[in-house]
N, C-alpha and C positions, 0 to 999 in steps of 0.2 A: 596436559592442556587445560588451561583454564577457561571458562565460558565467557563469552563477550558480555560486557557490561553496557553495551548500546541498547538504548531502548528500542530503536528500530534498526534493521539491518539494512545495507545498501539497496537490496531488492525491495524491501518494504518502503523505503523512502522514495524512490524512483517510481514504484507502483502508484503510490499515493499521489505523487506530483503529475504524473500522467492523467490520472483520474481527474484531478482538478482541472488541468489544462482542458481536457475533453468537455467537462461539465461547462467551463467558462465559454468555450467556443460553441457549443450547442445552444446555450442560453442566449449569448450574444447574437447568434445567428437567427435564432427565432423571435427575439425581441426587436432587432433592428430591421425587420421586415416592415414594421409599422412606424418605424422612425422617419421624420421627415425633416428635421431640422436641428440646429444647436441644442435647444433644450430637451428635444427627444433623445438625442445622443447622450447627453448628461443623464437623464432619467433612465436609459438603457444601461448606462454604466453602473448607477446606483443599485438598479435591480439586479444586475449581473454579481455584483458584490454580495449583495444580501443574500442571493440564492446560494451562492458558494459557502457563505458563513453558515447557512443553513444545512448544507450538505456535508460541510466539514464537521459540525457538530455531530450529525447524524452518524458519520462514519467513525468518529472517535468513540461514540457510546457503543457502536457494533465492535469496534475493536476490544473494548473492554469486555463485552459479553463473550467473544470468541476466544480472548485470553483467559477469561474465568473458567470457560468451559474446559479448555485444554490443560490448565493448571489443576483443576479439580480432578481430572482423570489421572494425572501424573501423580499427584498427592495420594490418591487411593493406591495406585500401583506401588509407590514406595512404601507405603505403610503395610500393604500386604506383605511386600518383601521382608520388611523388618520385623513382621510379627509371627511369620510362619516359620516352623521348625524343620519343615520338609525341604531338603535341598533340591530335589528333583521338580518340586511344585515351584520353588522359587525360579529354577532355571526356565521352567515353562512361562512363567509370568514376564521374566525378561525377554525370551524369544517372542512371545506375543506382543510385546510393546514395540519391538522393531519393525521397521518396514519389511514386507514379506520377502524381497529380494535379498535385502541384507541378513534377514534371519535364516533364509535358506543356504547361504554361503558362510555362515558364521560357525566356527568351530566350537566344541564343548568348552575348551580352555578360554575362548573369547567371551562366550556367554558367562562362564564362572567369574571371570575378571569383571564383568560388567555388574554382576550380582553382588559381588563384595565392594566395589565402588559405591553402588547405589545404597547399600546397607549401612555404609558409613557417613552417608550425607544427612545433615540435619533436616529434619522435616518442617517446612514453613507452617505457620498456624493459620495463614490465610491464602485463599485462592488469587488474591491480588495483592501486589507489593507496589512499592513506591515507583519502581522502573516502569510498572505497567501504567500507571497514571501519567508518567512522563511520556511513555510512548503514545497513549491517547491525545495528549497535549500536542505532541509532534505531529500526528496525524491531522488534527485540526488546523495548526499552523500551516502545514504544507499544502494542504487542500485550498486553504484561504489564500495563501501568497501566490499559488500558482495562477491565480486569476489575475494578478496585476500585468504580466507581460501581455495577456490577452486584451486587456481594458485599456492598456497605456495609450494606443492611438486616440481613442476616444477623448482624452484629456487635452489634445492639442489640435485635432482635425476637426473642423466644423462639418464637413461634409460626411454624411454617414456612411455612403457606399464606399468612399475612399479610406475612411477609418476602418471599415470592415474588413477590406483587402489586405490593408496593413496588419490589422490583427491576425488575420488568418496566416499571413506570411511569418509574424512572430511566433504563433502558436505552432507552426511546422519546424520553426528553428528550435525552439524549446524542446519540442518532442524528439527531434533528431539528438540534442544534447543529452537528454535522459536516455535515448536508446544508446548513445555512446558510452554512458556511465555503465549500463548493464552489459554492454559487450566487453569492456574492460574488467568488469567484475567475474564474468564467466570465462575470462581467458580467450574469448572469441576474436573476431576482427571488428573493432568499435565502429568503424564507419558503416559496416554492413548492418550491425544491430541498429544504428542510427537511422539508416534510410528505411530499414524494416518498420521501426516504431513510427516513423513519420509517416509512411504510407499506410500502416495499419490505423494511425489515428485519424488520418484523412478518411479512409474508408468508414471507419466507425461513425465520425461526424456526419458524413453523407447519408448513412443509414438511419442514424437518429433523427436527422433533419427530414428525411423521407417518410419517417414514421410520426412526423409531427412533434418531436421532441424539441 
């Protein structure tokens, strides 16, 4: 089995999109409270986009930090495996790197096979590769683009309250859609996941707004 060449897996993409939608909804909700006319709606729109661009950039940077940390740990483990001459120690290194439940159920033959495979791998020279930067760019674009379904009504509706209600409806629809994607990915019931994510999103936004977010 060859490793995936995708910069972001489906769960990461859906999670970042959900984060972007929630950020946009909370920002629009907070800003539209003080809006009273068409110009205010337009200003609210621009501020929401600007805020999500800032959050998208921040999230992309933190993605690189997290990826570099994990990759650095993995690099050290592979280098230890390839330099040790003690087979027992090498197997312990492999077992320690596995999730606890997986390691507990793995047979010696499985650990040994993993050790041989890892020892044959070429060791990267850097903690960050090109695909990691593509992943960070993907995070940024997903968070920013997730803003637009939420702000779309403010482009065409002059009444801020009406635009806000339409925006909330579109946000719930988008959240349902991403929940549906997650449900298909897990092999579960997509519509149940969609409803669960939409309900969770509505609850999170309510908490964010209640706390002044």
